[in-house]
N, C-alpha and C positions, 0 to 999 in steps of 0.2 A: 125144178123150178129155179134154183140158184146154181145151176151147172156152170155158168160163166164165172162165178165167184170161187169155184172150187180150188183153182190154182193161183188165186190173186196174190197170195203171200208166199208162194213157193220159192225156195232157195236152191240153187244148184248144189249138187253133192260136193263134199269136201275132198273127194278123191281127185288126185291130179288128172288133168285131161290127157287123153291119148290122141295125139294128132294123126290125121290120115297121111297117106304117103305123099299126097300133093302138098299138104301143110308142112310136112317135114322138109320137103324140097325147098319151099319158100322160106322157112325158118333158117335152114342151113345156109341159104344164099345170103340172107341178111347177116347172119352171124359171121360168115366168112368175109363179108365186106367190112364189118366192124373190126375183125382181127387184122385184115389187110391194112387198114388205116391205123392200126395200133391204138384203138379206142376202147379196148375191152373193159378196163377198170371204170372209166366214166360211163360206159353203157350199162354196166352192172349196177353202178350207183343210181343211175337214172331209173332203171327198171325196178330196183328194190324200193326206191322212194315213191314211185308212182303206181305201186300195186293196186291201191284202191280205185285208180282211174283206168284200169285196163279195158273195161267195157266201153268207156267213153272214147278211148283211143281207137278201139275197133270201129265204133260208129263214125269217128272222124275220118278214118281211112275209107270207109264206105262212101262218105260224103265227097271226099277228094278223089275218089276212084276215076271219074272222067278226066280229071286233069293229070293225075299220076299215070293214067293209062297211055298218055302220049309218050312217056319216057320209060315206063316199066311195063311188064307183062300184066294185063288186067286180071287174068286168072290167078296169078300169084298174089296180087293185091287182095283179091277176094278171099283166098285161102288164108292168108296171114290175118286179115281182119276178122274172119270168122273164128279163128283160133284165139285171138286176143279177147274175144267176148266171153270166154270161159274163165271161171274162177281158177286160179292156180296156173294160168298160162304163162305169166311172167316168170314164175319160179322155174318152169320147164325151160324157158328160153335162156334164163341165167345159167342153168345147169348145162344146157347144150352149148352155150358160148364157152363155158369153162372146159368142157370135153374137147371141143374142136380146137381150142387154143393149146391144150396139152398135146394133142396129136400133131399140130403144126410145129411145135417146139420140141 
């Protein structure tokens, strides 16, 4: 009878999300661009401070996808946006940013 209400207040698991191969490719591309521009520390500060808004950021990317698709690969935008919508995704991106910076230096 109330099957539709069964998951109304469900919360994502607290386990860190595991990105797919295409999501890793999109995340690495963004991280490498941040490192190339020497913006690692500001990016990490922004990511850490905006953790509660990661779902909203993913939704914003989905909204802007038609416009961003003119200058970026649309599939990468979708992969990145879908990963951002998971709890803990920004922590993963911060750690990946740190790993890639250590490899480059």
